[in-house]
C-alpha positions in Angstrom: 8.4 -25.2 3.9 11.3 -24.4 1.6 11.8 -20.7 0.9 13.8 -19.7 -2.2 13.5 -15.9 -1.7 12.2 -13.4 0.8 11.1 -9.9 0.1 10.5 -7.7 3.1 7.3 -5.6 3.1 8.1 -2.4 4.9 7.2 1.3 5.2 8.2 3.7 2.5 9.0 7.0 4.1 9.2 8.9 0.7 5.6 7.8 -0.1 4.4 8.8 3.3 6.1 12.3 3.1 4.6 12.7 -0.4 1.1 11.9 1.0 1.5 14.4 3.9 3.0 17.1 1.8 0.4 16.7 -1.0 -2.5 17.1 1.5 -0.9 20.0 3.3 -0.2 21.8 0.0 -3.9 21.5 -1.0 -5.0 22.7 2.4 -2.7 25.6 2.6 -3.4 26.7 -1.0 -7.1 26.6 -0.4 -6.7 28.7 2.8 -4.6 31.2 0.9 -7.0 31.4 -2.1 -10.4 31.2 -0.4 -11.8 34.0 1.6 -15.0 32.3 3.0 -14.6 30.6 6.3 -17.3 28.1 5.4 -15.4 27.2 2.1 -12.2 26.8 4.1 -14.0 24.6 6.6 -15.3 22.4 3.8 -11.8 22.1 2.3 -10.4 21.2 5.7 -13.0 18.5 6.2 -12.5 17.0 2.8 -8.7 17.2 3.2 -8.9 15.4 6.6 -11.1 12.7 5.1 -8.9 12.3 2.1 -5.8 12.0 4.2 -7.3 9.4 6.6 -8.4 7.3 3.6 -5.0 7.7 1.8 -3.1 6.8 5.0 -5.2 3.7 5.5 -4.4 2.6 1.9 -0.7 3.5 2.5 -0.6 1.1 5.5 -2.2 -1.7 3.5 0.5 -1.6 0.8 3.5 -1.0 3.1 2.8 -3.1 6.2 2.5 -6.8 6.9 3.6 -9.1 9.8 5.7 -11.2 7.4 7.8 -11.0 4.3 6.6 -12.0 0.9 8.2 -15.3 0.0 8.8 -17.3 -3.2 9.0 -21.0 -2.7 10.2 -21.8 -6.2 6.7 -22.6 -7.3 4.3 -20.3 -5.3 4.1 -16.9 -3.6 3.3 -17.2 0.1 3.2 -15.3 3.4 2.9 -16.6 7.0 -0.3 -15.3 8.5 -1.8 -15.5 11.9 -0.4 -18.3 14.2 2.3 -19.2 11.6 -0.3 -20.4 9.0 1.1 -20.5 5.5 -1.1 -18.5 3.1 -0.5 -19.1 -0.6 -1.0 -16.2 -3.0 -1.9 -15.9 -6.6 -0.3 -13.0 -8.4 -2.8 -10.9 -10.3 -2.0 -9.6 -13.8 -3.1 -6.1 -12.7 0.2 -5.8 -10.8 2.5 -2.9 -11.7 6.1 -3.7 -12.3 8.5 -0.9 -13.3 12.2 -0.2 -13.0 11.9 1.8 -9.8 8.8 0.3 -8.0 6.4 -2.6 -8.1 2.9 -2.7 -6.7 2.2 -6.5 -6.7 -1.4 -7.5 -6.3 -2.4 -10.9 -5.0 -5.4 -13.0 -4.3 -5.2 -14.3 -0.8 -8.1 -16.6 0.4 -10.5 -14.8 -1.9 -9.4 -11.4 -0.8 -7.2 -9.0 -2.8 -4.0 -7.7 -1.2 -1.3 -5.5 -2.6 2.2 -4.6 -1.5 4.6 -1.9 -2.6 8.3 -2.7 -3.2 10.9 -0.2 -4.4 14.4 -0.6 -5.8 15.8 1.7 -3.0 14.3 -0.3 -0.2 15.1 -3.8 -1.4 18.4 -3.0 -3.1 19.4 -3.6 -6.7 19.8 -7.4 -6.6 16.8 -8.3 -4.6 14.5 -5.9 -6.5 15.7 -7.3 -9.8 15.0 -10.8 -8.5 11.5 -9.8 -7.4 10.7 -8.3 -10.8 12.1 -11.3 -12.6 10.1 -13.8 -10.5 6.9 -11.7 -10.8 7.2 -11.3 -14.6 8.0 -15.0 -15.0 4.9 -16.0 -12.9 2.7 -13.6 -14.8 3.9 -15.0 -18.1 3.3 -18.5 -17.0 -0.3 -17.6 -15.9 -0.9 -15.9 -19.3 0.5 -18.8 -21.4 -1.0 -21.8 -19.4 -4.0 -23.4 -21.0 -7.3 -22.3 -19.6 -9.2 -24.9 -17.5 -12.5 -23.2 -18.0 -14.9 -25.0 -20.4 
C-alpha cells in the first residue's frame, strides 16, 4: 500500500489541561458559593460524571494505534492485525487555521480525530487541511449516484 502522507494522531495536553481546569473551576466555585452539603454533593457527583464522560471523548479524538494516512486517493488507517481500514471524510468535519476535528465513517461507525497546527507543525498541518478540503470539495461536486 502506497502512503502519500501520514498524520500522527496523538494526545493534546492543552486540551486535557483545559478539561481538568474547567471541571475543577466549576467544582471549586460551587463549593465556595453553595452552603448546603447536599447541594455540594450533587455538584460533586455531576462534575465527576461530566469529567469521566468528557475524558472518554477526549481519548476518542486524541488516541489511536496508527496514524491517519492519505494514499493519494483515500484516507486510511491500519487497524487490528495490520488490516487496512478505508475511511470516508464526513462534511461535518471542522477545519480551521489552528485545529481540525476530522470526522470519518469507518466500517459504518463514525470516528473523529483532533489535529492542531502546534502538534503537526506548520507544513504538515497545512498539507492535512489542503487534502481534507480537497476531498470534501470532490465529495460535494461529484454527481450523486442515488436515484
